[in-house]
C-alpha positions in Angstrom: 3.4 -5.4 -9.8 2.5 -8.2 -7.4 0.4 -6.0 -5.1 -3.2 -5.2 -6.2 -5.8 -2.7 -5.1 -7.6 -3.7 -1.8 -4.8 -6.0 -0.7 -3.8 -5.8 2.9 -0.1 -4.9 3.3 2.4 -4.4 6.0 4.8 -1.5 5.9 8.4 -2.8 6.2 10.4 0.5 6.1 9.9 4.2 7.0 8.2 6.1 9.8 5.1 3.8 9.7 7.1 0.5 9.9 5.1 -2.3 11.3 1.6 -0.9 10.5 -1.0 -2.5 8.3 -3.4 -1.0 5.9 -5.3 -1.6 2.6 -4.0 -0.4 -0.7 -6.2 2.4 -2.0 -4.3 3.3 -5.3 -1.5 2.0 -7.4 1.1 3.9 -9.5 2.7 1.1 -11.6 5.0 3.4 -13.7 6.6 4.9 -10.6 6.3 1.7 -8.5 4.4 3.3 -5.7 1.2 2.6 -3.7 -1.1 4.6 -1.5 -2.0 2.8 1.7 -5.0 4.3 3.4 -4.2 6.2 6.7 -0.5 5.6 6.4 2.4 7.9 5.4 0.5 11.1 6.2 2.3 14.4 5.9 1.3 18.0 6.7 0.9 20.7 4.0 0.7 24.3 5.0 -1.6 26.5 2.8 -1.2 30.2 2.5 -4.2 32.4 3.0 -5.9 33.3 -0.3 -8.0 36.3 0.6 -10.8 36.7 3.1 -12.7 33.6 1.8 -9.8 31.1 2.3 -7.8 31.4 5.5 -4.5 29.7 5.8 -4.6 26.2 7.2 -2.7 22.9 7.6 -4.0 19.9 5.8 -3.1 16.2 6.0 -1.9 14.6 2.7 -1.5 10.9 2.1 1.8 10.3 0.3 2.6 7.2 -1.8 5.0 4.6 -0.5 7.5 2.6 -2.7 6.3 -0.9 -3.4 9.6 -2.2 -2.0 8.6 -0.8 1.4 5.4 -2.9 1.7 4.8 -6.6 2.0 1.6 -8.4 1.2 -0.3 -10.0 4.1 -1.6 -13.4 3.3 -5.3 -13.7 4.0 -5.0 -17.4 4.9 -1.9 -17.4 7.3 -2.1 -13.7 8.3 1.7 -13.2 7.8 3.7 -10.8 5.7 4.9 -12.8 2.7 6.4 -12.7 -0.7 4.1 -13.5 -3.7 4.6 -16.1 -6.4 2.7 -16.9 -9.6 1.5 -20.2 -10.9 -0.9 -21.5 -13.5 -4.1 -23.3 -12.4 -6.6 -24.4 -15.0 -4.9 -22.2 -17.6 -5.2 -19.1 -15.4 -2.3 -17.2 -13.8 -2.9 -16.9 -10.0 -0.9 -15.4 -7.1 0.1 -17.6 -4.2 1.6 -17.1 -0.8 5.3 -18.3 -0.5 4.8 -19.2 3.1 1.7 -21.4 3.1 1.4 -22.1 -0.7 -2.3 -21.0 -0.7 -3.7 -19.0 -3.6 -4.5 -15.4 -2.9 
C-alpha cells in the first residue's frame, strides 16, 4: 500500500470528493483507509432501558484506497506515488515533481 498513516490525501470519488484530510488508520488486507472527518455516516441506536436512551451517533467509515490520492507535501498536488532506491533504502517519490516524500 503506497499510502501511510498521517499522509495527507485528497478524496477522488464519493460524496466527499474534492476534500482533503489526514489518514488516521489503514486496513491493508481490505485495501481501505480511514480519513479523519470524512465519509461520516449516521447510526441510529435503540434505547436500552432507562439508563441509555436512543440516539443518533456519527461513525467514520473507511474509504477504498482507490478513492484517495496522496497530496505531495512539496508541490501540494494530488499525485501518484513511485518507489526508488536511495543509498540502499527504498523511498517513495512524487510522480509530478520527483521529490522524495
